[in-house]
C-alpha positions in Angstrom: 20.5 45.7 -55.1 22.8 44.0 -52.2 20.6 45.6 -49.8 17.6 43.8 -51.2 19.1 40.7 -51.4 20.3 41.2 -47.7 16.5 42.1 -46.9 15.4 39.1 -48.5 17.7 36.7 -47.0 16.6 38.3 -43.5 13.0 38.0 -44.4 13.9 34.0 -45.4 16.2 33.6 -42.3 12.9 34.8 -40.3 10.6 32.8 -41.9 12.8 29.6 -41.4 13.0 30.5 -38.0 9.2 31.3 -37.3 8.9 27.5 -39.1 11.6 26.0 -36.7 9.9 27.9 -34.0 6.4 26.3 -34.8 7.5 22.7 -35.2 9.4 22.9 -32.1 6.7 24.3 -30.3 4.2 21.6 -32.0 7.0 19.2 -30.8 6.6 20.2 -27.1 3.0 20.2 -27.1 2.9 16.5 -28.8 5.4 15.7 -26.2 3.8 17.5 -23.3 0.4 16.1 -24.3 1.9 12.5 -24.6 3.3 12.8 -20.7 0.4 14.4 -19.8 -1.5 11.4 -21.3 1.1 8.7 -19.7 0.9 10.8 -16.6 -3.0 10.5 -16.0 -2.3 6.5 -16.9 -0.1 6.2 -14.2 -2.2 8.4 -11.8 -5.3 6.3 -12.4 -3.4 3.1 -12.1 -1.9 4.7 -8.9 -5.0 5.9 -7.5 -6.7 2.2 -8.2 -3.8 0.4 -6.4 -4.4 2.7 -3.9 -7.9 1.9 -3.5 -7.1 -1.7 -3.9 -4.4 -1.4 -1.0 -7.1 0.4 1.5 -9.7 -2.7 0.6 -7.3 -5.2 1.4 -6.0 -3.2 4.6 -9.2 -3.5 6.1 -10.2 -7.1 5.1 -6.8 -7.9 7.1 -8.1 -5.7 9.6 -11.2 -7.1 9.9 -9.9 -10.7 10.0 -7.2 -9.7 12.4 -9.6 -8.2 14.9 -12.0 -10.9 14.1 -9.2 -13.6 15.1 -8.4 -11.7 18.3 -12.0 -11.5 19.0 -12.6 -15.1 18.5 -9.3 -15.9 20.8 -10.8 -13.3 23.6 -14.2 -14.8 23.3 -12.9 -18.2 23.3 -11.2 -17.9 26.7 -14.2 -16.0 28.1 -16.6 -18.4 27.1 -14.8 -21.0 28.3 -14.4 -18.9 31.5 -18.2 -18.4 31.6 -19.0 -21.9 31.0 -17.2 -22.8 34.5 -19.0 -19.9 36.0 -22.6 -20.9 34.5 -21.7 -24.7 35.4 -20.7 -23.7 38.7 -24.2 -21.5 39.3 -25.8 -24.4 38.3 -24.5 -26.6 40.8 -25.1 -24.4 43.4 -28.8 -23.6 42.6 -29.5 -27.7 42.5 -27.8 -27.9 45.6 -29.8 -25.4 47.1 -33.3 -26.8 45.7 -35.5 -28.8 48.0 -35.7 -32.0 45.9 -39.3 -33.0 46.6 -40.2 -29.3 46.1 -39.6 -26.5 43.5 -40.8 -22.9 43.6 -42.2 -21.4 40.2 -39.5 -18.6 40.8 -36.6 -21.2 41.6 -37.7 -23.1 38.1 -38.0 -20.1 36.4 -34.3 -18.8 37.3 -33.3 -22.3 36.4 -34.7 -22.4 33.1 -33.4 -18.9 32.4 -29.8 -20.3 33.1 -30.7 -23.6 30.8 -31.4 -21.2 28.2 -28.3 -18.9 28.3 -26.3 -21.8 28.5 -27.9 -23.7 25.3 -27.1 -20.4 23.3 -23.5 -20.1 24.3 -22.6 -23.7 24.2 -24.9 -26.1 21.9 -24.8 -27.1 18.6 -27.6 -25.2 17.4 -26.9 -22.1 20.1 -27.1 -18.5 18.8 -23.2 -17.8 19.3 -22.4 -21.2 16.8 -24.9 -19.8 14.3 -23.4 -16.6 13.9 -19.9 -17.9 13.7 -21.0 -20.2 10.8 -22.6 -17.1 9.1 -19.4 -15.2 9.7 -17.1 -17.9 8.2 -19.5 -18.6 5.1 -19.7 -15.0 4.4 -15.5 -15.1 4.6 -15.8 -17.8 2.1 -17.9 -16.1 -0.3 -15.6 -13.3 -0.3 -12.3 -15.4 -0.9 -14.3 -17.4 -3.8 -15.3 -14.2 -5.3 -13.5 -12.8 -8.5 -11.4 -9.4 -8.0 -12.3 -6.9 -10.4 -9.8 -7.4 -13.2 -11.2 -11.0 -12.9 -14.8 -9.7 -13.3 -13.7 -7.6 -16.2 -12.0 -10.6 -18.0 -15.0 -12.9 -17.3 -17.7 -10.4 -18.7 -15.5 -9.8 -21.7 -14.6 -13.6 -22.6 -18.5 -14.2 -22.1 -19.3 -11.9 -24.8 -20.6 -12.9 -28.5 -18.6 -12.2 -31.6 -20.0 -9.0 -32.5 -18.2 -7.7 -29.4 -14.8 -8.3 -30.6 -16.1 -7.3 -34.0 -17.2 -3.8 -33.3 -14.4 -0.9 -33.5 -16.1 1.1 -30.5 -16.5 -1.8 -28.1 -14.6 -2.0 -25.2 -12.3 -4.8 -26.1 -11.0 -2.7 -29.1 -10.6 0.0 -26.8 -8.7 -2.3 -24.6 -6.6 -3.7 -27.7 -5.4 -0.1 -28.2 -4.8 0.7 -24.8 -2.5 -2.0 -24.2 -1.4 -2.7 -27.7 -2.7 -6.1 -28.7 -1.7 -7.4 -31.9 -3.9 -9.3 -34.3 -2.7 -12.5 -33.5 -2.8 -11.9 -29.6 -6.3 -11.2 -29.9 -6.9 -14.3 -31.7 -5.2 -16.2 -28.9 -7.6 -14.6 -26.3 -10.7 -15.3 -27.9 -9.8 -19.0 -28.4 -10.0 -19.3 -24.7 -13.5 -18.1 -24.4 -15.2 -21.3 -24.2 -12.9 -22.5 -21.6 -13.6 -19.2 -19.5 -17.2 -19.8 -20.2 -16.6 -23.2 -18.6 -15.0 -21.4 -15.5 -18.1 -19.2 -15.1 -20.5 -21.9 -14.9 -17.7 -23.5 -12.4 -17.6 -20.4 -10.3 -21.7 -20.4 -10.4 -21.5 -23.7 -9.0 -19.7 -23.0 -6.3 -21.5 -20.3 -5.1 -25.2 -22.7 -5.5 -22.8 -24.8 -3.4 -22.4 -22.3 -0.5 -25.8 -21.3 -0.7 -27.2 -24.9 -0.3 -24.7 -25.5 2.7 -25.7 -22.3 4.3 -29.6 -23.4 3.9 -28.5 -27.1 5.0 -26.7 -25.8 8.4 -29.7 -23.4 9.0 -32.1 -26.5 8.7 -29.7 -28.5 10.7 -29.7 -25.8 13.5 -33.1 -25.4 13.8 -33.8 -29.3 13.8 -31.4 -29.9 16.4 -33.2 -27.3 18.4 -36.9 -28.7 18.0 -35.3 -32.2 18.4 -33.5 -31.2 21.8 -36.1 -29.1 23.0 -38.3 -32.0 22.7 -35.9 -34.5 24.7 -35.4 -31.6 27.2 -39.1 -31.2 28.0 -39.4 -34.7 28.8 -37.8 -34.3 31.9 -37.9 -31.3 34.7 -35.7 -28.3 34.5 -33.8 -29.8 37.5 -33.0 -32.9 35.5 -31.9 -30.7 32.6 -29.5 -29.5 34.9 -28.4 -32.6 36.4 -27.8 -34.1 32.9 -25.4 -31.4 32.0 -23.3 -31.2 35.0 -23.1 -35.2 34.9 -21.9 -34.5 31.2 -18.9 -32.4 32.4 -18.4 -34.8 35.4 -18.2 -38.0 33.3 -16.1 -36.2 30.2 -13.3 -38.4 30.9 -15.4 -42.1 31.3 -17.8 -41.4 28.5 -14.7 -40.5 26.0 -13.4 -44.4 27.0 -16.8 -45.6 25.3 -17.8 -42.6 22.8 -15.0 -42.5 19.8 -13.8 -38.6 19.5 -16.1 -37.6 22.5 -13.2 -35.5 23.5 -12.1 -34.3 20.0 -13.1 -31.6 17.4 -12.4 -34.2 14.7 -14.9 -34.4 12.0 -17.7 -37.3 12.8 -17.3 -40.2 10.5 -19.3 -43.4 10.3 -17.5 -45.0 13.1 -18.0 -41.7 15.5 -21.7 -42.4 15.0 -22.1 -46.3 15.4 -24.6 -48.1 16.8 -24.8 -48.4 20.5 -22.1 -50.5 21.9 -22.7 -54.0 23.3 -23.0 -54.0 26.9 -21.4 -57.8 27.1 -18.5 -55.8 25.8 -18.3 -53.0 28.2 -20.0 -53.8 31.5 -17.1 -52.2 33.2 -16.7 -49.1 31.7 -20.7 -48.8 31.8 -20.2 -49.6 35.9 -18.1 -46.7 35.8 -20.1 -43.9 34.4 -22.8 -45.3 36.4 -20.5 -44.6 39.7 
């Protein structure tokens, strides 16, 4: 009898230990699964952050390179500008005033064309700079991935929020959004949709600005070409050199002539009456 009891007790003890071990293993599995899930989430977030850092770092490098390039290019362009002006001055002094050969005229035209592309308002250099800055402006007002997700979700209809299998439901479960918080989030949908429309308007404005600037460049190019073709290439070169030589005197007559400030109505006023500026005009003629 005692032996039977001992055997039964041993069996019961073994069963209890087995159950305990099973429960412990299950708990370990659940904990391990929980840790693995949490680890995966952290890994995904870490990878997202690393990707974002790479993008931002590359953008920063691009901007830094552009800034350095602009600084070097500005210095180089200024140097080339002086050299080209000296070259035009030299070529102009070498020409026979009464006779210019076809080769000489062709050479002068190429110099003027290169000069215009680099320094004119409608030149190729300025067009490229404008395109670069407009592209940067579009990037800066473009929403980030997180904002894109939020804007897209807030723009959906009510069925999106009611479905158990929607992305919004997954988001709520993942983040732990309460029903009260969900109600507050959805209450801002109208305002967010209004902001989306304003964002679209901003992109439309940049598109309109891009078109307007391109149109301005084309009209400037055409109008200036017509005026330039009214005279000879020798006169065009002489005019460019005269502007350089008379810059300080011209600044006494033309508002903001030597400044990069924005032009206003005063800067683009009607011609100044001659009786008020005879002395200035005589200085310029001299």
